PDB file of N, CA, C and O in Angstrom, chain B, residues numbered from 101:
ATOM      1  N   MET B 101    -132.581  78.530-103.859  1.00  0.00           N
ATOM      2  CA  MET B 101    -132.152  77.344-102.436  1.00  0.00           C
ATOM      3  C   MET B 101    -132.511  78.757-101.275  1.00  0.00           C
ATOM      4  O   MET B 101    -132.664  78.346-100.125  1.00  0.00           O
ATOM      5  N   LEU B 102    -132.638  80.104-101.407  1.00  0.00           N
ATOM      6  CA  LEU B 102    -132.535  80.981-100.608  1.00  0.00           C
ATOM      7  C   LEU B 102    -134.428  81.055 -99.890  1.00  0.00           C
ATOM      8  O   LEU B 102    -134.917  80.768 -98.797  1.00  0.00           O
ATOM      9  N   PRO B 103    -135.072  81.667-101.382  1.00  0.00           N
ATOM     10  CA  PRO B 103    -136.460  80.885-100.811  1.00  0.00           C
ATOM     11  C   PRO B 103    -137.075  80.221-100.257  1.00  0.00           C
ATOM     12  O   PRO B 103    -138.188  80.476 -99.797  1.00  0.00           O
ATOM     13  N   ARG B 104    -136.341  78.992-100.166  1.00  0.00           N
ATOM     14  CA  ARG B 104    -136.533  77.243 -99.702  1.00  0.00           C
ATOM     15  C   ARG B 104    -136.346  77.280 -98.887  1.00  0.00           C
ATOM     16  O   ARG B 104    -137.012  76.425 -98.303  1.00  0.00           O
ATOM     17  N   ILE B 105    -135.483  78.037 -97.965  1.00  0.00           N
ATOM     18  CA  ILE B 105    -134.700  77.593 -96.182  1.00  0.00           C
ATOM     19  C   ILE B 105    -135.361  77.666 -95.503  1.00  0.00           C
ATOM     20  O   ILE B 105    -134.742  77.791 -94.447  1.00  0.00           O
ATOM     21  N   PHE B 106    -136.617  77.683 -95.281  1.00  0.00           N
ATOM     22  CA  PHE B 106    -137.484  77.638 -94.211  1.00  0.00           C
ATOM     23  C   PHE B 106    -138.591  76.157 -94.526  1.00  0.00           C
ATOM     24  O   PHE B 106    -139.634  75.849 -93.949  1.00  0.00           O
ATOM     25  N   ASP B 107    -137.996  75.589 -95.453  1.00  0.00           N
ATOM     26  CA  ASP B 107    -139.733  74.605 -96.216  1.00  0.00           C
ATOM     27  C   ASP B 107    -139.226  73.518 -94.845  1.00  0.00           C
ATOM     28  O   ASP B 107    -138.243  73.761 -94.145  1.00  0.00           O
ATOM     29  N   ARG B 108    -140.011  72.464 -94.689  1.00  0.00           N
ATOM     30  CA  ARG B 108    -139.978  71.611 -94.278  1.00  0.00           C
ATOM     31  C   ARG B 108    -138.854  70.617 -95.420  1.00  0.00           C
ATOM     32  O   ARG B 108    -138.996  70.513 -96.639  1.00  0.00           O
ATOM     33  N   PHE B 109    -137.944  70.087 -94.706  1.00  0.00           N
ATOM     34  CA  PHE B 109    -136.745  69.230 -95.147  1.00  0.00           C
ATOM     35  C   PHE B 109    -136.741  69.033 -96.897  1.00  0.00           C
ATOM     36  O   PHE B 109    -136.652  68.166 -97.767  1.00  0.00           O
ATOM     37  N   PHE B 110    -136.968  71.084 -96.630  1.00  0.00           N
ATOM     38  CA  PHE B 110    -134.750  70.641 -97.888  1.00  0.00           C
ATOM     39  C   PHE B 110    -133.970  70.943 -97.175  1.00  0.00           C
ATOM     40  O   PHE B 110    -133.792  71.382 -96.038  1.00  0.00           O
ATOM     41  N   THR B 111    -133.375  70.557 -98.255  1.00  0.00           N
ATOM     42  CA  THR B 111    -131.891  70.156 -97.440  1.00  0.00           C
ATOM     43  C   THR B 111    -131.001  69.983 -99.089  1.00  0.00           C
ATOM     44  O   THR B 111    -131.110  69.244-100.068  1.00  0.00           O
ATOM     45  N   THR B 112    -129.910  71.398 -98.584  1.00  0.00           N
ATOM     46  CA  THR B 112    -128.781  70.738-100.322  1.00  0.00           C
ATOM     47  C   THR B 112    -127.851  69.236 -99.445  1.00  0.00           C
ATOM     48  O   THR B 112    -127.251  68.544-100.269  1.00  0.00           O
ATOM     49  N   LYS B 113    -127.708  68.721 -97.883  1.00  0.00           N
ATOM     50  CA  LYS B 113    -126.834  67.928 -97.627  1.00  0.00           C
ATOM     51  C   LYS B 113    -127.511  66.558 -98.407  1.00  0.00           C
ATOM     52  O   LYS B 113    -128.715  66.336 -98.286  1.00  0.00           O
ATOM     53  N   PRO B 114    -126.467  65.501 -99.366  1.00  0.00           N
ATOM     54  CA  PRO B 114    -127.669  64.242 -99.437  1.00  0.00           C
ATOM     55  C   PRO B 114    -128.469  63.548 -98.168  1.00  0.00           C
ATOM     56  O   PRO B 114    -128.747  63.753 -96.987  1.00  0.00           O
ATOM     57  N   ALA B 115    -128.672  62.440 -99.390  1.00  0.00           N
ATOM     58  CA  ALA B 115    -129.944  62.696 -98.015  1.00  0.00           C
ATOM     59  C   ALA B 115    -129.706  61.853 -96.881  1.00  0.00           C
ATOM     60  O   ALA B 115    -130.649  61.693 -96.106  1.00  0.00           O
ATOM     61  N   ASP B 116    -128.398  61.173 -96.597  1.00  0.00           N
ATOM     62  CA  ASP B 116    -128.107  60.287 -96.198  1.00  0.00           C
ATOM     63  C   ASP B 116    -126.965  61.132 -94.831  1.00  0.00           C
ATOM     64  O   ASP B 116    -126.116  60.827 -93.994  1.00  0.00           O
ATOM     65  N   GLU B 117    -127.569  62.120 -95.277  1.00  0.00           N
ATOM     66  CA  GLU B 117    -127.081  63.388 -94.195  1.00  0.00           C
ATOM     67  C   GLU B 117    -127.589  64.761 -92.674  1.00  0.00           C
ATOM     68  O   GLU B 117    -127.090  65.254 -91.663  1.00  0.00           O
ATOM     69  N   GLY B 118    -129.273  64.824 -93.740  1.00  0.00           N
ATOM     70  CA  GLY B 118    -129.846  65.404 -93.395  1.00  0.00           C
ATOM     71  C   GLY B 118    -130.891  65.445 -93.369  1.00  0.00           C
ATOM     72  O   GLY B 118    -131.230  65.319 -94.546  1.00  0.00           O
ATOM     73  N   SER B 119    -131.955  65.569 -92.629  1.00  0.00           N
ATOM     74  CA  SER B 119    -133.398  65.735 -92.283  1.00  0.00           C
ATOM     75  C   SER B 119    -134.209  67.095 -92.706  1.00  0.00           C
ATOM     76  O   SER B 119    -135.436  67.108 -92.616  1.00  0.00           O
ATOM     77  N   GLY B 120    -133.625  68.016 -93.080  1.00  0.00           N
ATOM     78  CA  GLY B 120    -134.096  69.122 -94.314  1.00  0.00           C
ATOM     79  C   GLY B 120    -134.980  70.259 -92.359  1.00  0.00           C
ATOM     80  O   GLY B 120    -135.651  71.288 -92.281  1.00  0.00           O
ATOM     81  N   LEU B 121    -134.731  69.813 -91.853  1.00  0.00           N
ATOM     82  CA  LEU B 121    -135.402  70.281 -90.249  1.00  0.00           C
ATOM     83  C   LEU B 121    -135.715  71.444 -89.547  1.00  0.00           C
ATOM     84  O   LEU B 121    -136.731  72.123 -89.397  1.00  0.00           O
ATOM     85  N   GLY B 122    -134.233  71.497 -89.048  1.00  0.00           N
ATOM     86  CA  GLY B 122    -133.071  72.199 -88.651  1.00  0.00           C
ATOM     87  C   GLY B 122    -133.863  74.309 -88.882  1.00  0.00           C
ATOM     88  O   GLY B 122    -134.160  75.116 -88.001  1.00  0.00           O
ATOM     89  N   GLN B 123    -133.937  74.475 -90.806  1.00  0.00           N
ATOM     90  CA  GLN B 123    -133.705  75.536 -90.456  1.00  0.00           C
ATOM     91  C   GLN B 123    -135.980  75.667 -90.062  1.00  0.00           C
ATOM     92  O   GLN B 123    -136.512  76.766 -90.221  1.00  0.00           O
ATOM     93  N   GLU B 124    -136.500  74.936 -89.793  1.00  0.00           N
ATOM     94  CA  GLU B 124    -137.773  75.118 -90.199  1.00  0.00           C
ATOM     95  C   GLU B 124    -137.630  75.156 -88.614  1.00  0.00           C
ATOM     96  O   GLU B 124    -137.042  76.178 -88.259  1.00  0.00           O
ATOM     97  N   ILE B 125    -137.832  74.710 -88.050  1.00  0.00           N
ATOM     98  CA  ILE B 125    -137.999  74.158 -86.711  1.00  0.00           C
ATOM     99  C   ILE B 125    -137.365  75.890 -85.889  1.00  0.00           C
ATOM    100  O   ILE B 125    -138.163  76.796 -85.653  1.00  0.00           O
ATOM    101  N   VAL B 126    -136.177  75.980 -85.649  1.00  0.00           N
ATOM    102  CA  VAL B 126    -135.740  77.625 -85.349  1.00  0.00           C
ATOM    103  C   VAL B 126    -137.274  78.407 -86.139  1.00  0.00           C
ATOM    104  O   VAL B 126    -138.363  78.308 -85.573  1.00  0.00           O
ATOM    105  N   LYS B 127    -137.171  78.902 -87.030  1.00  0.00           N
ATOM    106  CA  LYS B 127    -138.314  78.987 -87.784  1.00  0.00           C
ATOM    107  C   LYS B 127    -139.452  79.967 -86.421  1.00  0.00           C
ATOM    108  O   LYS B 127    -139.690  81.074 -85.938  1.00  0.00           O
ATOM    109  N   LYS B 128    -139.828  78.425 -86.381  1.00  0.00           N
ATOM    110  CA  LYS B 128    -141.611  77.988 -85.406  1.00  0.00           C
ATOM    111  C   LYS B 128    -140.972  78.619 -84.496  1.00  0.00           C
ATOM    112  O   LYS B 128    -141.567  79.524 -83.911  1.00  0.00           O
ATOM    113  N   SER B 129    -139.657  78.319 -84.157  1.00  0.00           N
ATOM    114  CA  SER B 129    -139.397  78.650 -82.167  1.00  0.00           C
ATOM    115  C   SER B 129    -139.623  80.384 -81.767  1.00  0.00           C
ATOM    116  O   SER B 129    -140.145  81.008 -80.843  1.00  0.00           O
ATOM    117  N   VAL B 130    -138.993  80.677 -82.887  1.00  0.00           N
ATOM    118  CA  VAL B 130    -138.385  82.599 -83.959  1.00  0.00           C
ATOM    119  C   VAL B 130    -140.631  83.105 -83.371  1.00  0.00           C
ATOM    120  O   VAL B 130    -141.228  83.769 -82.523  1.00  0.00           O
ATOM    121  N   GLU B 131    -140.838  82.501 -84.169  1.00  0.00           N
ATOM    122  CA  GLU B 131    -142.056  82.736 -84.277  1.00  0.00           C
ATOM    123  C   GLU B 131    -143.493  83.232 -83.098  1.00  0.00           C
ATOM    124  O   GLU B 131    -144.382  84.071 -82.948  1.00  0.00           O
ATOM    125  N   LYS B 132    -142.765  81.764 -82.370  1.00  0.00           N
ATOM    126  CA  LYS B 132    -144.056  81.393 -81.497  1.00  0.00           C
ATOM    127  C   LYS B 132    -143.492  82.361 -79.953  1.00  0.00           C
ATOM    128  O   LYS B 132    -144.208  82.597 -78.980  1.00  0.00           O
ATOM    129  N   HIS B 133    -142.079  82.769 -80.126  1.00  0.00           N
ATOM    130  CA  HIS B 133    -142.648  83.766 -79.381  1.00  0.00           C
ATOM    131  C   HIS B 133    -142.221  85.186 -79.596  1.00  0.00           C
ATOM    132  O   HIS B 133    -141.352  85.720 -78.906  1.00  0.00           O
ATOM    133  N   SER B 134    -143.173  86.076 -81.058  1.00  0.00           N
ATOM    134  CA  SER B 134    -143.073  86.883 -81.460  1.00  0.00           C
ATOM    135  C   SER B 134    -141.906  87.423 -81.818  1.00  0.00           C
ATOM    136  O   SER B 134    -141.379  88.425 -81.333  1.00  0.00           O
ATOM    137  N   GLY B 135    -141.518  86.747 -82.668  1.00  0.00           N
ATOM    138  CA  GLY B 135    -140.331  87.499 -82.993  1.00  0.00           C
ATOM    139  C   GLY B 135    -139.475  87.076 -84.673  1.00  0.00           C
ATOM    140  O   GLY B 135    -140.089  86.255 -85.355  1.00  0.00           O
ATOM    141  N   LYS B 136    -138.935  87.300 -84.911  1.00  0.00           N
ATOM    142  CA  LYS B 136    -138.464  87.071 -86.131  1.00  0.00           C
ATOM    143  C   LYS B 136    -137.617  86.165 -86.773  1.00  0.00           C
ATOM    144  O   LYS B 136    -137.495  85.126 -86.124  1.00  0.00           O
ATOM    145  N   ILE B 137    -136.841  86.201 -88.069  1.00  0.00           N
ATOM    146  CA  ILE B 137    -135.968  85.615 -88.403  1.00  0.00           C
ATOM    147  C   ILE B 137    -135.677  86.006 -89.915  1.00  0.00           C
ATOM    148  O   ILE B 137    -136.595  85.942 -90.733  1.00  0.00           O
ATOM    149  N   GLU B 138    -133.923  86.564 -90.432  1.00  0.00           N
ATOM    150  CA  GLU B 138    -134.065  86.736 -91.323  1.00  0.00           C
ATOM    151  C   GLU B 138    -132.927  86.894 -91.915  1.00  0.00           C
ATOM    152  O   GLU B 138    -132.110  87.530 -91.249  1.00  0.00           O
ATOM    153  N   VAL B 139    -132.335  86.274 -93.685  1.00  0.00           N
ATOM    154  CA  VAL B 139    -131.126  85.372 -93.595  1.00  0.00           C
ATOM    155  C   VAL B 139    -130.545  86.267 -94.919  1.00  0.00           C
ATOM    156  O   VAL B 139    -130.295  87.202 -94.157  1.00  0.00           O
ATOM    157  N   THR B 140    -130.414  86.426 -95.319  1.00  0.00           N
ATOM    158  CA  THR B 140    -128.906  87.248 -95.744  1.00  0.00           C
ATOM    159  C   THR B 140    -128.139  86.614 -96.590  1.00  0.00           C
ATOM    160  O   THR B 140    -127.052  86.395 -96.057  1.00  0.00           O
ATOM    161  N   SER B 141    -128.203  86.161 -97.804  1.00  0.00           N
ATOM    162  CA  SER B 141    -126.799  85.794 -99.229  1.00  0.00           C
ATOM    163  C   SER B 141    -126.092  85.910 -99.619  1.00  0.00           C
ATOM    164  O   SER B 141    -126.424  86.329-100.728  1.00  0.00           O
ATOM    165  N   VAL B 142    -124.398  85.819 -99.544  1.00  0.00           N
ATOM    166  CA  VAL B 142    -124.469  85.959-100.838  1.00  0.00           C
ATOM    167  C   VAL B 142    -123.260  84.517-100.607  1.00  0.00           C
ATOM    168  O   VAL B 142    -123.069  83.620 -99.785  1.00  0.00           O
ATOM    169  N   ILE B 143    -122.394  85.234-102.502  1.00  0.00           N
ATOM    170  CA  ILE B 143    -121.570  84.204-102.454  1.00  0.00           C
ATOM    171  C   ILE B 143    -120.827  84.241-100.675  1.00  0.00           C
ATOM    172  O   ILE B 143    -120.559  85.266-100.048  1.00  0.00           O
ATOM    173  N   GLY B 144    -120.608  82.578-100.124  1.00  0.00           N
ATOM    174  CA  GLY B 144    -119.893  82.170 -99.494  1.00  0.00           C
ATOM    175  C   GLY B 144    -120.100  83.351 -98.466  1.00  0.00           C
ATOM    176  O   GLY B 144    -119.275  84.192 -98.106  1.00  0.00           O
ATOM    177  N   GLN B 145    -121.241  83.214 -98.141  1.00  0.00           N
ATOM    178  CA  GLN B 145    -121.101  84.079 -96.883  1.00  0.00           C
ATOM    179  C   GLN B 145    -122.959  84.161 -96.747  1.00  0.00           C
ATOM    180  O   GLN B 145    -123.565  84.712 -97.667  1.00  0.00           O
ATOM    181  N   ARG B 146    -123.991  83.394 -95.176  1.00  0.00           N
ATOM    182  CA  ARG B 146    -125.300  83.929 -94.928  1.00  0.00           C
ATOM    183  C   ARG B 146    -125.123  84.610 -94.018  1.00  0.00           C
ATOM    184  O   ARG B 146    -123.961  84.626 -93.610  1.00  0.00           O
ATOM    185  N   THR B 147    -125.946  85.308 -93.420  1.00  0.00           N
ATOM    186  CA  THR B 147    -126.022  85.441 -92.424  1.00  0.00           C
ATOM    187  C   THR B 147    -127.571  86.119 -92.396  1.00  0.00           C
ATOM    188  O   THR B 147    -128.357  86.588 -93.219  1.00  0.00           O
ATOM    189  N   CYS B 148    -127.525  85.885 -90.956  1.00  0.00           N
ATOM    190  CA  CYS B 148    -129.165  85.397 -90.214  1.00  0.00           C
ATOM    191  C   CYS B 148    -129.717  86.188 -88.934  1.00  0.00           C
ATOM    192  O   CYS B 148    -129.372  85.807 -87.815  1.00  0.00           O
ATOM    193  N   ILE B 149    -130.357  87.012 -89.050  1.00  0.00           N
ATOM    194  CA  ILE B 149    -130.932  87.678 -87.891  1.00  0.00           C
ATOM    195  C   ILE B 149    -132.028  87.070 -87.057  1.00  0.00           C
ATOM    196  O   ILE B 149    -133.235  86.964 -87.278  1.00  0.00           O
ATOM    197  N   VAL B 150    -131.339  86.729 -86.118  1.00  0.00           N
ATOM    198  CA  VAL B 150    -132.841  86.576 -84.718  1.00  0.00           C
ATOM    199  C   VAL B 150    -133.067  87.738 -84.807  1.00  0.00           C
ATOM    200  O   VAL B 150    -132.368  88.702 -85.120  1.00  0.00           O
ATOM    201  N   SER B 151    -134.726  87.549 -84.333  1.00  0.00           N
ATOM    202  CA  SER B 151    -134.801  89.074 -83.013  1.00  0.00           C
ATOM    203  C   SER B 151    -136.701  89.260 -82.555  1.00  0.00           C
ATOM    204  O   SER B 151    -137.759  89.573 -83.100  1.00  0.00           O
ATOM    205  N   ILE B 152    -136.061  88.723 -80.911  1.00  0.00           N
ATOM    206  CA  ILE B 152    -136.797  88.448 -80.358  1.00  0.00           C
ATOM    207  C   ILE B 152    -137.093  89.276 -79.286  1.00  0.00           C
ATOM    208  O   ILE B 152    -136.062  89.498 -78.651  1.00  0.00           O
ATOM    209  N   PRO B 153    -138.625  90.144 -78.546  1.00  0.00           N
ATOM    210  CA  PRO B 153    -139.321  90.682 -77.972  1.00  0.00           C
ATOM    211  C   PRO B 153    -138.486  90.645 -76.237  1.00  0.00           C
ATOM    212  O   PRO B 153    -138.367  89.425 -76.130  1.00  0.00           O
ATOM    213  N   ILE B 154    -138.197  90.926 -75.603  1.00  0.00           N
ATOM    214  CA  ILE B 154    -138.225  90.628 -74.641  1.00  0.00           C
ATOM    215  C   ILE B 154    -139.068  91.825 -73.452  1.00  0.00           C
ATOM    216  O   ILE B 154    -138.894  93.013 -73.726  1.00  0.00           O
ATOM    217  N   ALA B 155    -139.872  91.527 -72.288  1.00  0.00           N
ATOM    218  CA  ALA B 155    -139.824  92.969 -71.107  1.00  0.00           C
ATOM    219  C   ALA B 155    -139.028  92.763 -70.698  1.00  0.00           C
ATOM    220  O   ALA B 155    -138.306  91.792 -70.472  1.00  0.00           O
ATOM    221  N   VAL B 156    -139.116  94.398 -70.445  1.00  0.00           N
ATOM    222  CA  VAL B 156    -138.354  95.434 -69.482  1.00  0.00           C
ATOM    223  C   VAL B 156    -139.286  95.426 -67.932  1.00  0.00           C
ATOM    224  O   VAL B 156    -138.928  96.137 -66.993  1.00  0.00           O
TER     225      VAL B 156
END
């Protein structure tokens, strides 16, 4: 599942409960701002780290 987490329309939910677009939209938004998103997962726990550079 984790390798496909950012794939368009990928979802683990039943067909009528989600479109599978959420993670892909987040990834594209982060990348548009020159950032990156990392996901790690172990049973019962998923961690997402979003990094976006800021100008000072």
